[in-house]
C-alpha positions as CSV (number, residue, x, y, z in Angstrom):
1,M,-73.8,-92.9,43.8
2,R,-74.8,-91.0,46.9
3,I,-76.2,-92.5,50.0
4,Y,-78.0,-89.9,52.0
5,V,-78.1,-90.7,55.7
6,K,-80.5,-89.7,58.4
7,D,-79.3,-87.2,61.0
8,M,-78.4,-89.8,63.6
9,P,-74.6,-89.3,64.2
10,E,-74.5,-91.4,67.3
11,E,-76.2,-94.3,65.5
12,L,-73.8,-94.0,62.6
13,E,-70.8,-94.0,64.9
14,K,-72.0,-97.2,66.5
15,T,-71.8,-98.9,63.1
16,G,-68.1,-97.9,62.9
17,F,-68.6,-95.5,60.2
18,C,-66.3,-92.4,60.2
19,L,-68.4,-89.3,60.2
20,S,-65.6,-87.2,58.6
21,K,-66.3,-89.2,55.4
22,L,-69.7,-87.6,55.0
23,S,-70.3,-84.7,52.6
24,E,-73.2,-82.3,52.9
25,E,-75.5,-80.8,50.3
26,N,-78.6,-78.6,51.1
27,G,-78.3,-79.6,54.8
28,M,-78.4,-83.4,54.0
29,R,-75.4,-85.6,54.7
30,Y,-74.3,-88.2,52.3
31,I,-71.6,-90.7,51.4
32,G,-70.4,-90.3,47.8
33,I,-69.3,-93.4,46.0
34,P,-67.8,-93.2,42.4
35,F,-69.7,-95.3,40.0
36,P,-68.9,-97.7,38.3
37,D,-66.5,-98.5,41.0
38,M,-66.1,-101.9,42.7
39,T,-65.5,-100.2,46.0
40,P,-67.3,-102.1,48.7
41,L,-70.3,-100.3,49.8
42,P,-70.3,-99.2,53.5
43,D,-72.4,-101.4,55.8
44,I,-75.0,-98.9,56.9
45,P,-78.2,-100.2,58.4
46,E,-81.3,-99.5,56.2
47,E,-83.0,-97.6,59.1
48,L,-80.2,-95.0,58.9
49,V,-80.5,-94.5,55.1
50,E,-82.7,-91.6,54.0
51,C,-82.4,-92.3,50.3
52,V,-80.0,-93.3,47.6
53,T,-79.3,-91.6,44.3
54,R,-77.4,-92.5,41.3
55,M,-76.8,-90.8,37.9
56,K,-75.5,-92.5,34.8
57,N,-74.6,-90.2,31.9
58,E,-73.8,-90.8,28.3
59,I,-75.3,-94.2,27.6
60,Y,-74.8,-94.6,23.8
61,H,-75.9,-98.2,23.2
62,G,-79.0,-100.0,24.4
63,L,-81.2,-96.9,24.5
64,R,-84.5,-97.2,26.4
65,R,-87.8,-95.4,26.0
66,E,-87.8,-91.9,27.6
67,G,-89.9,-91.6,30.7
68,I,-90.3,-92.5,34.4
69,Y,-89.8,-96.1,35.5
70,R,-90.8,-97.3,39.0
71,H,-89.9,-100.5,40.8
72,K,-90.0,-101.4,44.5
73,G,-89.9,-97.8,45.8
74,A,-87.2,-96.7,43.3
75,Q,-87.8,-94.3,40.5
76,L,-85.6,-94.0,37.4
77,V,-85.9,-91.2,34.7
78,V,-84.5,-91.6,31.2
79,V,-83.9,-88.6,29.1
80,T,-82.4,-88.6,25.6
81,T,-79.9,-85.8,24.6
82,R,-77.9,-85.0,21.5
83,H,-74.2,-84.6,21.9
84,L,-73.3,-81.1,20.6
85,K,-69.9,-82.0,19.1
86,T,-70.6,-85.4,17.5
87,S,-74.4,-85.1,16.9
88,A,-74.8,-88.6,18.4
89,Y,-77.7,-89.3,20.7
90,Y,-77.1,-90.6,24.2
91,Q,-79.2,-91.1,27.3
92,R,-79.0,-89.9,30.9
93,M,-80.5,-91.9,33.7
94,E,-81.2,-90.5,37.1
95,I,-82.3,-92.8,40.0
96,I,-83.6,-92.3,43.5
97,G,-84.6,-95.1,45.8
98,P,-84.9,-96.2,49.5
99,S,-81.8,-98.4,49.3
100,V,-78.7,-99.3,47.4
101,A,-80.3,-102.6,46.4
102,S,-83.4,-101.0,45.1
103,V,-81.4,-98.4,43.0
104,N,-79.1,-101.1,41.5
105,E,-82.1,-103.4,40.8
106,I,-84.1,-100.8,38.9
107,Y,-81.0,-99.8,36.9
108,S,-80.3,-103.4,36.0
109,L,-83.9,-104.1,34.9
110,V,-84.1,-101.1,32.8
111,R,-80.8,-101.7,31.1
112,Q,-81.8,-105.3,30.4
113,G,-85.1,-104.1,28.8
114,E,-87.2,-106.0,31.5
115,L,-89.1,-102.9,32.8
116,Q,-91.4,-100.6,30.9
117,P,-91.9,-96.9,31.8
118,D,-94.9,-96.0,34.0
119,E,-94.9,-92.6,32.3
120,D,-93.9,-93.2,28.7
121,W,-92.7,-89.9,27.2
122,E,-92.6,-91.3,23.7
123,A,-96.2,-92.4,23.5
124,P,-98.0,-91.0,20.6
125,M,-100.1,-88.0,21.3
126,S,-103.7,-87.9,20.2
127,T,-105.0,-84.9,18.4
128,P,-108.3,-83.1,19.3
129,S,-110.0,-84.5,16.1
130,Q,-108.9,-88.1,17.1
131,E,-110.3,-87.6,20.7
132,A,-113.5,-86.2,19.2
133,S,-113.8,-89.2,16.9
134,V,-113.3,-91.7,19.9
135,A,-115.9,-89.7,21.9
136,F,-118.4,-89.9,19.0
137,S,-117.8,-93.6,18.6
138,K,-118.4,-94.2,22.3
139,T,-121.6,-92.1,22.3
140,R,-122.9,-93.9,19.1
141,S,-122.2,-97.3,20.7
142,F,-124.1,-96.3,23.8
143,L,-127.0,-95.0,21.8
144,V,-127.2,-98.3,19.8
145,K,-127.2,-100.3,23.0
146,L,-129.9,-98.0,24.5
147,Q,-132.0,-98.5,21.4
148,S,-131.8,-102.3,21.6
149,F,-132.7,-102.1,25.2
150,F,-135.9,-100.2,24.5
151,R,-136.9,-102.4,21.6
152,K,-137.3,-105.4,23.8
């Protein structure tokens, strides 16, 4: 897990956090926390947190639908991959959110099967002929209603 902090060193120092523990990536400073690790999370006020990210690799059991899940400002992406050596399928989950709580909550809800994807990448695709058939049906239905209106 990475907790990206806003560029407010004086405010961070006031919380008692040691700035030397911060890492940097692309000009953004963050606190890296191994996961799953029961290390207590640093007590950083939410107004100093830019965003929180978490990545979970190689989930082999309890696979979820591929796609993008959203909940309380957090977004979780599920991608299924095939392991090259064993040919087993596993999933990778990448999460970004405004707080540690929101990131942990969306992860837990998806793993429990309590949340459905907003963007379902496994939804069946419709073919052009299916779309034309639906359009024809809607047009026909409209014309029947129109006819009944004028017959009155």
